[in-house]
C-alpha positions in Angstrom: 146.2 99.5 79.4 146.6 97.9 82.6 149.2 99.4 85.4 151.4 96.5 84.0 152.1 98.2 80.6 152.9 101.3 82.9 155.1 99.7 84.8 157.0 97.9 81.6 157.4 100.8 79.9 158.4 103.2 82.9 161.0 100.3 84.3 159.2 100.6 87.3 157.2 97.5 89.6 153.4 98.4 89.6 153.9 99.5 93.3 155.3 102.1 91.9 153.4 103.5 90.0 150.5 102.4 91.8 152.3 105.0 94.6 153.3 107.6 92.3 149.6 108.0 90.8 147.7 108.1 94.1 150.3 110.1 95.7 151.5 107.7 98.4 155.1 106.2 99.2 157.5 108.0 99.5 159.1 108.3 96.0 161.8 110.6 94.6 159.6 113.7 92.2 161.9 112.3 89.3 160.3 109.2 90.0 157.3 110.2 90.3 157.2 112.2 87.1 158.3 109.9 85.2 155.6 107.8 86.1 152.5 110.0 85.8 154.2 110.5 82.0 154.5 107.6 80.4 150.8 107.4 82.1 149.8 110.2 80.1 151.5 108.6 77.1 150.0 105.5 77.0 146.4 106.7 77.9 146.2 104.8 81.8 143.5 105.6 83.4 142.7 103.4 86.9 139.5 101.3 87.3 137.2 102.8 89.0 137.8 100.0 91.6 141.6 100.7 91.7 140.8 105.2 92.0 138.0 103.7 95.0 140.9 101.5 96.7 143.7 105.0 96.4 141.0 106.9 97.9 140.0 104.1 100.8 136.3 103.8 99.6 134.2 101.3 99.0 132.9 102.7 95.4 129.2 101.3 97.1 126.7 102.8 99.0 123.5 101.5 101.1 119.8 102.2 100.7 118.2 100.9 104.0 114.6 100.2 103.5 111.7 99.6 105.4 110.9 95.3 106.0 108.2 94.6 103.7 109.5 97.2 101.3 109.9 94.1 98.7 105.9 93.9 98.6 105.7 97.9 97.7 106.4 98.9 94.4 106.9 102.4 95.7 110.3 101.2 97.9 111.1 99.3 94.6 110.0 102.2 92.0 113.1 104.0 94.5 115.0 101.1 94.5 115.5 101.1 91.0 116.3 104.9 90.8 118.8 105.0 93.0 120.6 102.6 91.5 120.6 104.2 88.0 122.3 107.1 89.5 124.8 104.9 91.9 125.5 103.7 88.6 126.0 106.8 86.7 128.1 108.0 90.0 130.8 104.4 89.8 128.7 103.0 92.4 127.0 100.4 93.4 123.7 100.0 95.2 123.6 97.8 98.4 120.0 96.8 99.6 120.3 96.7 103.5 117.0 95.1 105.1 116.1 96.6 108.0 117.4 94.9 111.3 117.4 94.1 114.6 120.7 94.2 115.4 122.4 96.8 114.6 125.8 95.1 114.1 125.1 93.0 110.8 123.8 96.4 108.8 126.9 98.1 109.7 129.1 95.5 108.9 128.8 96.5 105.2 131.4 98.2 103.4 129.6 101.8 102.0 130.7 105.3 101.5 127.9 106.7 102.6 124.0 105.3 103.4 120.4 106.5 102.3 117.6 105.6 105.1 114.6 105.3 103.2 111.3 107.2 105.7 113.3 106.6 109.4 111.6 105.6 112.3 112.5 107.6 114.7 114.1 106.3 117.5 115.2 103.5 115.3 119.0 102.2 117.0 120.4 100.8 113.1 120.0 104.5 111.8 121.8 105.9 115.4 124.5 103.4 114.2 124.7 104.5 110.5 125.3 107.8 111.5 128.0 106.5 113.7 130.0 105.3 110.6 131.9 108.3 109.8 130.1 108.4 106.1 127.5 110.7 105.1 124.0 109.7 106.0 120.6 110.9 103.9 117.6 110.8 104.7 114.1 110.6 102.4 111.7 112.8 104.2 113.0 113.5 107.8 114.3 111.6 111.1 111.8 112.4 113.6 114.5 110.8 116.5 115.1 113.5 118.7 118.5 115.1 118.0 118.7 113.0 114.8 121.3 115.5 112.8 122.2 113.7 109.1 124.6 114.5 106.3 121.2 115.4 103.8 117.7 115.0 103.2 115.3 115.7 100.1 111.1 115.6 101.6 108.4 115.3 99.5 106.0 118.5 99.2 103.1 116.7 99.4 100.8 118.6 101.3 99.0 121.2 98.6 99.1 117.9 96.7 96.9 116.4 99.1 95.2 119.5 100.6 93.9 119.7 96.6 93.4 116.1 97.1 90.5 116.5 100.4 89.1 119.2 98.6 88.0 117.5 94.9 86.7 115.0 97.4 84.9 117.6 99.1 83.8 118.6 95.7 82.5 115.5 94.9 80.2 115.4 98.1 82.6 113.7 100.4 82.2 115.1 104.4 83.3 111.8 105.7 86.4 110.8 104.8 88.4 108.2 105.9 92.2 108.0 106.1 93.8 105.1 107.1 97.5 106.6 108.2 100.8 104.5 109.5 101.8 105.7 112.8 103.7 109.0 113.4 106.3 107.4 113.7 107.6 108.9 110.8 107.8 112.2 108.9 105.1 110.5 106.7 102.3 109.4 108.8 103.1 112.7 110.7 103.0 114.7 108.3 99.3 113.1 106.8 97.3 113.4 109.3 98.7 116.8 110.5 97.1 118.1 106.8 93.5 115.4 107.1 93.9 117.9 110.2 94.0 120.9 108.7 91.2 120.0 106.3 88.5 118.9 108.8 89.6 122.2 111.1 88.9 124.0 107.7 85.0 123.1 108.3 82.7 122.6 110.9 81.2 118.6 111.6 83.4 117.4 109.2 84.1 113.7 112.1 88.4 112.6 112.3 88.5 109.6 110.6 91.3 107.9 110.4 92.4 104.6 111.1 96.2 103.5 112.6 98.1 100.8 110.3 101.5 100.3 112.4 104.3 100.5 110.7 105.1 99.7 108.2 102.3 97.3 107.8 102.1 93.3 106.8 99.3 92.1 105.5 97.1 91.3 107.8 96.9 94.0 109.4 96.6 96.4 106.5 93.8 94.2 105.4 92.3 93.9 109.0 92.3 98.5 108.7 91.3 98.5 105.5 88.1 96.4 106.4 87.4 98.5 109.7 87.8 101.7 107.6 85.0 100.2 105.3 82.2 98.4 106.6 82.4 101.6 110.0 78.8 102.7 110.7 78.1 105.5 109.4 80.0 104.1 106.6 82.4 107.2 105.4 81.6 108.5 101.3 85.4 108.5 100.6 88.6 106.8 101.8 92.1 108.2 101.0 95.0 105.5 102.0 98.2 106.7 102.8 100.0 103.1 103.0 101.2 101.4 99.7 98.4 99.1 98.9 95.6 99.7 101.1 93.7 101.7 98.1 93.3 98.1 96.4 92.2 96.7 99.1 89.7 99.7 100.0 88.5 98.5 96.6 87.6 95.2 96.9 86.3 95.5 100.5 83.5 98.1 99.7 82.8 95.9 96.3 82.3 93.0 98.9 80.0 94.9 100.7 77.4 96.1 97.6 79.2 99.2 97.0 79.9 100.7 93.7 82.9 103.1 93.3 82.7 105.7 93.1 78.7 106.2 93.2 78.8 104.7 96.8 82.0 105.8 97.9 85.1 107.4 96.1 88.6 105.9 97.1 92.0 107.6 96.7 95.7 107.4 97.2 98.3 109.2 98.4 101.4 107.0 97.2 100.5 106.3 93.4 101.1 102.3 91.8 101.0 100.2 88.8 97.9 98.8 89.9 96.1 101.6 90.7 96.1 102.6 87.0 95.3 98.5 86.3 92.3 98.8 88.5 88.6 99.2 87.7 87.3 101.3 88.4 91.3 103.6 87.9 92.1 105.2 91.3 92.4 108.9 92.3 96.4 108.9 93.8 99.4 111.1 94.3 102.4 110.8 92.4 105.1 111.2 94.6 107.7 109.9 92.0 109.4 107.6 93.5 112.1 107.1 90.6 113.1 110.7 91.0 113.6 110.1 94.9 116.1 107.4 94.5 117.8 109.0 92.1 118.1 112.3 94.0 119.0 110.8 97.1 122.4 108.8 95.4 123.3 111.7 93.3 122.9 114.0 96.6 125.4 110.9 98.2 127.9 110.9 95.7 128.3 114.6 95.5 128.4 114.4 99.4 131.0 111.6 98.6 133.3 113.5 97.1 133.5 116.7 99.3 130.6 118.5 99.6 129.4 120.3 102.9 126.8 118.6 105.0 123.2 119.8 105.3 121.7 119.8 101.9 118.2 120.2 101.9 115.9 119.2 98.8 111.8 119.2 98.0 110.6 116.9 95.4 107.1 118.1 94.2 104.6 114.8 94.0 101.0 115.2 90.9 98.0 114.8 92.0 96.8 112.1 89.4 92.6 111.6 89.0 90.9 109.1 87.8 87.8 107.5 87.6 87.4 106.5 91.7 86.6 110.3 92.4 85.7 111.3 88.8 81.6 111.0 89.6 79.9 113.1 92.5 78.3 110.9 95.3 74.4 110.3 95.0 72.7 110.4 97.8 
């Protein structure tokens, strides 16, 4: 059943049918009523694309990702979840890479956009916020004055505290943290949680190895090797960057260190590589696919007219594996 069938049955043009069903144009009440009656009798339903045009919508949402996102499992799983939920809500998902030119990004036709791990002061995010469409973020935007339509945050501090306590119970006293800079909420918050853990027991040294966000493979490898080869060496390495934990494991092996007997290794971001490594690496499951689905669902609600200011949290899970399963050998 098409709009042409309705037009033929009602004895009007397709434009009249479109205007009558959308409420547009200057049509007599009798014409609108007759077209609506014929459409209902014939069982006509406008396609999603046609409904989008009538509502002046594009039928698409954007997902603004960090540089190097394609190299990391977390972002790809998140994008997959977002695409699935967008489709379920009758929308397409457009992946948007970071750009030095905001005009390149803001030129995409979108009804809303989700920003993943916003970086403080990112001019593209500022430009997206000026488009008049809903913007939601995965984690907080630290940019002063930033006010978006919604945010979903991972409530990972309790799980991170549990991980650090687990490492301490295994005998770890010199715990190194591989972390991005404090320009993102993720980078800032994991540093704060680590420092709170240090403060809870006197004598724990601060061993933070910073990697610029988003990390290039070269910078990530350099920081990982610095952490593993420090003197005196750490007895545990915690990675806050996707991919660094496997690098730490390889670096430890190159130095002749055994994991977990000589060094414990854990990650704050789980991935298939960590589950498949030998030994398998302890990690926080941040539930990226769920995050993506919830971001797309929140956007759909906001596009549909829900009030701005939506805020949700997602609970990660600590998954203990062999890389931290044995007490250190002294």
